[in-house]
C-alpha positions as CSV (number, residue, x, y, z in Angstrom):
1,M,42.6,-8.5,9.2
2,T,40.5,-11.6,8.2
3,A,36.8,-12.1,8.5
4,G,37.4,-14.6,11.4
5,D,39.6,-12.2,13.3
6,P,37.9,-11.2,16.7
7,R,38.6,-7.5,15.9
8,H,36.8,-7.9,12.5
9,R,33.8,-9.4,14.3
10,A,33.8,-6.7,16.9
11,I,33.7,-4.0,14.2
12,E,30.9,-5.8,12.4
13,A,28.9,-5.9,15.7
14,V,29.4,-2.2,16.1
15,W,28.3,-1.6,12.5
16,R,25.1,-3.6,13.1
17,I,24.3,-1.5,16.1
18,E,25.2,1.9,14.7
19,A,24.5,1.7,10.9
20,A,20.9,2.8,11.0
21,R,21.5,5.7,13.3
22,L,24.5,6.8,11.2
23,I,22.7,6.6,7.9
24,A,19.6,8.3,9.3
25,G,21.7,11.3,10.7
26,L,23.6,11.6,7.4
27,T,20.4,11.5,5.3
28,R,19.1,14.4,7.3
29,M,22.3,16.3,6.4
30,V,22.7,15.5,2.8
31,R,19.1,14.8,1.8
32,D,20.1,11.7,-0.3
33,V,19.8,8.2,1.2
34,G,22.1,6.8,-1.4
35,L,24.9,9.3,-0.7
36,A,24.3,8.9,3.0
37,E,24.9,5.1,2.8
38,E,28.0,5.7,0.7
39,L,29.4,8.1,3.4
40,A,28.5,5.6,6.1
41,Q,30.3,2.8,4.2
42,D,33.3,5.1,3.8
43,A,33.4,5.6,7.5
44,L,33.2,1.9,8.1
45,V,36.1,1.3,5.8
46,A,38.1,4.0,7.7
47,A,37.2,2.2,11.0
48,M,38.4,-1.2,9.7
49,E,41.7,0.4,8.7
50,R,42.1,2.4,11.9
51,W,40.6,0.5,14.8
52,P,42.7,-2.6,14.7
53,Q,45.7,-0.4,15.5
54,T,44.1,2.1,17.9
55,G,41.3,-0.1,19.4
56,I,37.6,0.6,19.2
57,P,36.8,4.0,20.6
58,D,34.7,4.5,23.7
59,N,31.9,5.9,21.5
60,P,32.2,4.2,18.1
61,G,29.0,5.7,16.8
62,A,30.2,9.2,17.4
63,W,33.6,8.4,15.8
64,L,31.8,7.0,12.7
65,M,29.5,10.0,12.5
66,A,32.4,12.5,12.8
67,T,34.4,10.6,10.1
68,A,31.4,10.5,7.8
69,K,30.7,14.2,8.2
70,R,34.3,15.0,7.3
71,R,34.0,12.9,4.2
72,A,30.7,14.6,3.3
73,I,32.5,17.9,3.3
74,D,35.3,16.6,1.2
75,E,32.9,15.1,-1.3
76,L,31.0,18.3,-1.7
77,R,34.2,20.4,-1.9
78,R,35.5,18.2,-4.8
79,G,32.5,19.4,-6.8
80,K,31.1,15.9,-7.6
81,R,27.7,17.4,-6.9
82,V,27.7,21.0,-8.1
83,E,24.1,21.9,-7.6
84,R,23.8,25.1,-5.7
85,K,22.0,23.5,-2.8
86,H,24.8,21.0,-2.3
87,E,27.4,23.8,-2.3
88,E,25.4,25.6,0.3
89,L,25.0,22.4,2.3
90,G,28.8,21.9,2.2
91,H,29.3,25.4,3.7
92,E,26.7,24.6,6.4
93,L,28.4,21.3,7.2
94,E,31.8,22.9,7.3
95,A,30.6,25.6,9.6
96,E,28.9,23.0,11.8
97,Q,32.2,21.1,12.0
98,E,34.1,24.2,13.0
99,R,31.5,24.9,15.7
100,A,31.4,21.3,17.0
101,T,32.1,20.8,20.6
102,P,34.0,17.8,22.1
103,D,30.7,16.3,23.2
104,L,30.2,14.0,20.3
105,D,27.7,11.9,22.2
106,A,25.3,14.9,22.1
107,A,26.0,15.6,18.5
108,L,25.2,12.0,17.5
109,D,22.0,11.7,19.6
110,E,20.6,15.0,18.4
111,D,17.3,14.3,16.6
112,V,18.3,10.6,16.3
113,G,14.8,9.4,17.1
114,D,13.2,11.5,14.4
115,D,15.9,10.7,12.0
116,L,15.5,6.9,12.4
117,L,11.7,7.2,12.0
118,R,12.1,9.3,8.8
119,L,14.6,6.7,7.5
120,I,12.1,3.9,8.2
121,F,9.4,5.8,6.3
122,I,11.8,6.4,3.3
123,A,13.0,2.8,3.1
124,C,9.3,1.6,3.2
125,H,8.0,4.2,0.8
126,P,5.1,3.0,-1.3
127,V,6.8,4.3,-4.4
128,L,9.0,1.3,-4.2
129,S,8.1,-2.3,-5.0
130,T,7.5,-4.6,-2.0
131,E,10.7,-6.5,-2.8
132,A,12.7,-3.3,-3.0
133,R,11.2,-2.1,0.3
134,V,12.2,-5.3,2.1
135,A,15.7,-5.3,0.7
136,L,16.3,-1.6,1.4
137,T,14.9,-1.8,4.9
138,L,17.2,-4.8,5.8
139,R,20.2,-3.0,4.2
140,L,19.7,0.5,5.8
141,L,18.0,-0.4,9.1
142,G,19.0,-4.0,9.6
143,G,22.6,-3.5,8.7
144,L,22.6,-6.7,6.6
145,T,24.9,-7.0,3.6
146,T,23.6,-7.7,0.1
147,E,24.9,-11.3,0.4
148,E,23.1,-11.8,3.7
149,I,19.8,-10.5,2.3
150,A,20.2,-12.7,-0.8
151,R,20.9,-15.8,1.4
152,A,17.9,-15.1,3.6
153,F,15.5,-14.9,0.7
154,L,17.2,-17.5,-1.5
155,V,17.7,-15.1,-4.4
156,P,21.0,-14.3,-6.2
157,S,23.1,-11.5,-4.7
158,P,23.1,-9.5,-8.0
159,T,19.2,-9.5,-7.9
160,V,19.3,-8.0,-4.4
161,A,22.0,-5.5,-5.3
162,Q,19.9,-4.4,-8.3
163,R,16.8,-4.0,-6.2
164,I,18.7,-1.8,-3.7
165,V,20.3,0.3,-6.5
166,R,17.0,0.8,-8.2
167,A,15.3,1.6,-4.9
168,K,17.8,4.4,-4.1
169,R,17.6,5.7,-7.7
170,T,13.8,5.8,-7.5
171,L,13.8,7.6,-4.2
172,A,16.1,10.3,-5.7
173,E,14.1,10.6,-9.0
174,E,10.8,10.9,-7.1
175,R,12.4,13.4,-4.8
176,V,11.0,11.6,-1.7
177,P,11.5,14.1,1.1
178,F,13.3,13.2,4.3
179,E,10.4,14.1,6.5
180,M,7.6,12.7,8.6
181,P,4.3,12.2,6.8
182,R,1.3,13.9,8.4
183,G,-2.4,13.4,8.6
184,E,-3.9,10.8,6.3
185,A,-0.5,10.3,4.6
186,L,0.9,9.0,7.9
187,A,-1.7,6.2,8.2
188,A,-1.0,5.0,4.6
189,R,2.8,5.2,5.0
190,L,2.7,3.5,8.5
191,S,0.7,0.7,6.9
192,S,3.5,0.2,4.4
193,V,6.2,0.2,7.1
194,L,4.3,-2.4,9.2
195,E,3.8,-4.6,6.1
196,V,7.5,-4.6,5.3
197,I,8.5,-5.5,8.9
198,Y,5.9,-8.3,9.1
199,L,6.9,-9.7,5.7
200,I,10.5,-9.9,7.0
201,F,9.3,-11.7,10.2
202,N,7.1,-14.1,8.3
203,E,9.9,-15.1,5.9
204,G,11.9,-16.0,9.0
205,Y,9.0,-17.7,10.8
206,S,7.8,-19.9,7.9
207,A,10.4,-19.8,5.1
208,T,8.7,-19.9,1.7
209,A,11.5,-21.9,0.0
210,G,14.7,-23.7,0.7
211,D,15.7,-26.5,3.1
212,D,15.0,-24.8,6.5
213,W,11.5,-24.5,8.1
214,M,12.6,-21.3,9.9
215,R,15.2,-18.6,9.5
216,P,15.4,-17.2,13.1
217,E,17.8,-14.4,12.2
218,L,15.1,-12.7,10.0
219,C,12.6,-13.0,12.9
220,A,15.2,-11.3,15.1
221,D,15.8,-8.5,12.6
222,A,12.0,-7.9,12.3
223,L,11.5,-7.9,16.0
224,R,14.4,-5.4,16.5
225,L,12.9,-3.1,13.8
226,G,9.4,-3.4,15.4
227,R,10.7,-2.6,18.9
228,I,12.6,0.5,17.5
229,L,9.4,1.6,15.7
230,A,7.3,1.2,18.9
231,G,9.8,3.4,20.8
232,L,9.7,6.0,18.0
233,A,5.9,5.9,17.6
234,P,4.6,5.2,21.1
235,M,1.0,6.3,20.4
236,E,0.3,4.1,17.4
237,P,-1.8,1.1,18.5
238,E,-1.0,-0.9,15.3
239,V,2.7,-0.6,15.9
240,H,2.3,-2.1,19.4
241,G,-0.1,-4.7,17.9
242,L,2.5,-5.9,15.4
243,V,5.2,-6.0,18.1
244,A,2.9,-8.1,20.3
245,L,2.1,-10.4,17.4
246,M,5.8,-11.0,16.6
247,E,6.9,-11.4,20.2
248,I,4.2,-14.1,20.8
249,Q,4.9,-15.9,17.5
250,A,8.7,-15.8,18.2
251,S,8.1,-17.3,21.6
252,R,7.3,-20.6,19.9
253,A,10.5,-20.8,17.8
254,R,12.2,-23.6,19.8
255,A,9.1,-25.7,19.8
256,R,8.4,-25.4,16.1
257,V,11.4,-27.4,14.9
258,G,12.1,-31.0,15.8
259,P,15.5,-32.6,16.5
260,S,16.2,-33.1,12.8
261,G,14.9,-29.8,11.7
262,E,11.4,-31.1,10.8
263,P,8.4,-28.9,11.3
264,V,6.3,-29.3,14.5
265,L,2.8,-28.0,14.1
266,L,1.1,-25.8,16.7
267,L,-1.1,-28.5,18.3
268,D,1.8,-30.9,18.6
269,Q,4.3,-28.5,20.1
270,N,5.8,-28.9,23.6
271,R,4.5,-25.8,25.2
272,A,7.1,-26.0,27.9
273,L,9.6,-24.9,25.3
274,W,7.7,-21.7,24.6
275,D,9.7,-18.6,25.7
276,Q,7.7,-17.1,28.6
277,L,9.6,-13.9,28.6
278,L,8.7,-13.2,25.0
279,I,5.1,-14.1,25.8
280,R,5.0,-11.7,28.7
281,R,6.5,-9.0,26.5
282,G,4.0,-9.7,23.8
283,L,1.0,-9.6,26.1
284,A,2.3,-6.3,27.6
285,A,2.5,-4.9,24.1
286,L,-1.0,-6.1,23.3
287,E,-2.3,-4.5,26.5
288,R,-0.7,-1.2,25.4
289,A,-2.2,-1.5,21.9
290,E,-5.7,-2.2,23.3
291,S,-5.4,0.9,25.6
292,L,-4.8,3.0,22.5
293,H,-7.1,1.8,19.8
294,G,-10.3,3.3,21.1
295,G,-12.5,0.3,20.6
296,Q,-11.6,-0.2,16.9
297,P,-8.8,-2.7,16.8
298,G,-6.8,-2.8,13.6
299,P,-5.6,-5.9,11.8
300,Y,-2.3,-6.3,13.7
301,V,-4.0,-5.8,17.1
302,L,-6.6,-8.5,16.1
303,Q,-3.9,-10.9,15.0
304,A,-2.0,-10.3,18.2
305,S,-5.2,-11.1,20.1
306,L,-5.4,-14.4,18.2
307,A,-1.8,-15.2,19.0
308,A,-2.5,-14.4,22.7
309,C,-5.4,-17.0,22.8
310,H,-2.8,-19.7,22.0
311,A,-0.2,-18.2,24.3
312,R,-2.6,-18.2,27.3
313,A,-3.5,-21.9,26.8
314,R,-1.2,-24.0,28.9
315,R,-2.3,-27.1,26.9
316,A,-3.5,-27.4,23.3
317,E,-6.9,-28.7,24.6
318,D,-7.4,-25.5,26.7
319,T,-7.4,-23.3,23.6
320,D,-10.5,-21.1,23.3
321,W,-11.3,-21.9,19.6
322,A,-14.7,-20.3,19.7
323,R,-13.0,-17.0,20.7
324,I,-10.4,-17.5,17.9
325,A,-13.2,-18.1,15.4
326,E,-14.8,-14.8,16.5
327,L,-11.6,-12.9,16.2
328,Y,-11.0,-14.3,12.6
329,A,-14.6,-13.2,11.7
330,E,-13.8,-9.7,13.0
331,L,-10.5,-9.7,11.1
332,A,-12.3,-10.8,7.9
333,R,-14.7,-7.8,8.4
334,R,-11.8,-5.4,8.9
335,M,-9.5,-6.9,6.3
336,P,-11.4,-9.2,3.8
337,S,-9.1,-11.9,2.6
338,P,-9.4,-15.5,1.4
339,V,-6.4,-16.4,3.6
340,V,-8.2,-15.0,6.7
341,E,-11.3,-17.0,5.8
342,L,-9.2,-20.1,5.5
343,N,-7.8,-19.5,9.0
344,R,-11.3,-18.9,10.2
345,A,-12.3,-22.3,8.8
346,V,-9.5,-24.0,10.8
347,A,-10.7,-22.3,14.0
348,L,-14.3,-23.2,13.2
349,S,-13.4,-26.8,12.7
350,M,-11.7,-26.9,16.1
351,A,-14.7,-25.2,17.8
352,S,-17.6,-27.0,16.0
353,G,-16.1,-30.0,14.2
354,P,-14.3,-30.7,10.9
355,A,-17.5,-30.7,8.8
356,A,-18.2,-27.0,9.8
357,G,-14.7,-26.1,8.8
358,L,-14.8,-28.0,5.5
359,A,-18.0,-26.3,4.5
360,V,-16.1,-22.9,4.6
361,V,-13.0,-24.3,2.9
362,D,-15.0,-25.7,0.0
363,T,-16.3,-22.2,-0.8
364,L,-12.6,-21.2,-1.3
365,V,-11.6,-24.0,-3.7
366,K,-12.3,-21.9,-6.8
367,E,-10.8,-18.7,-5.4
368,P,-8.2,-17.6,-8.0
369,S,-5.9,-16.0,-5.5
370,L,-5.5,-19.3,-3.7
371,A,-4.9,-21.4,-6.8
372,S,-1.2,-21.9,-6.0
373,Y,-1.5,-21.5,-2.2
374,H,-0.4,-24.8,-0.8
375,L,-2.1,-24.3,2.6
376,L,-5.6,-24.5,1.0
377,P,-5.2,-28.2,0.0
378,S,-3.2,-28.8,3.2
379,V,-6.1,-27.6,5.4
380,R,-8.7,-29.3,3.2
381,G,-6.7,-32.6,3.4
382,D,-6.5,-32.3,7.2
383,L,-10.3,-31.8,7.5
384,L,-11.0,-34.7,5.1
385,R,-8.6,-36.9,7.1
386,K,-10.5,-36.1,10.3
387,L,-13.8,-37.0,8.6
388,G,-12.3,-40.4,7.6
389,R,-12.3,-39.5,3.9
390,L,-8.7,-40.8,3.5
391,D,-8.4,-41.2,-0.2
392,E,-9.6,-37.6,-0.8
393,A,-7.3,-36.4,2.0
394,R,-4.3,-38.1,0.4
395,V,-4.9,-36.4,-2.9
396,E,-5.1,-33.0,-1.2
397,F,-1.9,-33.6,0.8
398,E,-0.1,-34.6,-2.4
399,R,-1.3,-31.5,-4.2
400,A,-0.2,-29.3,-1.3
401,A,3.3,-31.0,-1.4
402,S,3.6,-30.2,-5.1
403,L,2.8,-26.5,-4.5
404,T,5.1,-25.7,-1.5
405,R,8.7,-24.6,-2.2
406,N,9.9,-25.4,1.3
407,A,11.6,-28.8,1.4
408,R,10.8,-29.5,5.1
409,E,7.2,-28.7,4.6
410,R,7.0,-30.9,1.5
411,E,8.4,-33.8,3.5
412,L,5.7,-33.3,6.2
413,L,2.9,-33.2,3.6
414,L,4.1,-36.3,1.8
415,E,4.3,-38.2,5.1
416,R,0.7,-37.2,5.8
417,A,-0.3,-38.4,2.3
418,A,1.5,-41.7,2.9
419,S,-0.3,-42.0,6.3
420,C,-3.7,-41.7,4.6
421,A,-2.6,-44.3,2.0
422,R,-1.8,-46.6,4.9
423,G,-5.3,-46.1,6.2
424,K,-4.3,-44.1,9.2
425,A,-6.5,-41.1,10.1
């Protein structure tokens, strides 16, 4: 069976749907995320050998889980893991298998929500580096292969493979428990989970490097993870805030790229191309978040409110820039950041004129954390251009072009520099 075979594609589709549930349930049983993934992969191999002859079963997830459980028992029986607790676990699994009823649907769905949530918290555990968290999350919860993750982030496959191996080893060495954090630990861990999901989304929305302005498949993966998390943690306002933000941002995808793949900036976009279904879903998620936050909106709820201001404007000139500037000011109070301040400067320039925005941007020029951030000279160049200071603007656009690693963005910035050189504001 080749990769292009329809049966192969069907099995891959099943795997994408069932992988996270399968690994989550197995992790609860064997208490080792690395072993759980191995068992799940073994079950996938068995499916690829069996299903082309027998057809995909009515409940493929249950089939995969039952196969993985049998392999777990075999693995433990062979004595590859001889610790006492594993031996006891093997007996428990064997007894469970003997007691199992034909209702495999119920067996698979038992505790699946809690299991998935625990798996999300493990994959995004702060004990791991940010890069490792992203790779492990896409692997375990997104169902992506090592090659797909490497291609999405433009890094070599061996690098991604090493990150995943080290991540699983670290989780085992640190004895990270397969459990839900509680109290103050929950807030800290939830923040890490949301950060990872948003990092994945942002890489898809504005690729940091390569030839493409966007990688929609990463946006889709992040949105799927966010929606799952919202279903598993329905009372967390920041979860709904992040989902709202991603839904609204994703609604602009078709309008952000021109016919030749070139970037189309927000104010130049054809808003008729914005996906109204995603906007409605995003606004509904924002309304849910606002009903839960108790008057103290968190960073993701505030960012979703910012996105909503754009989504509600039928035309670019209808945008409530004064409100956007206020929201950025509030975001800066809640989450101080030079990048937030740079965005506030843009909003201020739109609300009160380019000179007002430039005054804020000029305070950021010597900020060390923005030294290689291409959007700082890009924004400064735009404001200088609007003020008619074209020579200075050209220098800023050229500097921004030298800093970005995205080919499409570099072309846009160089064209803006050339426009200034031609004396066109």
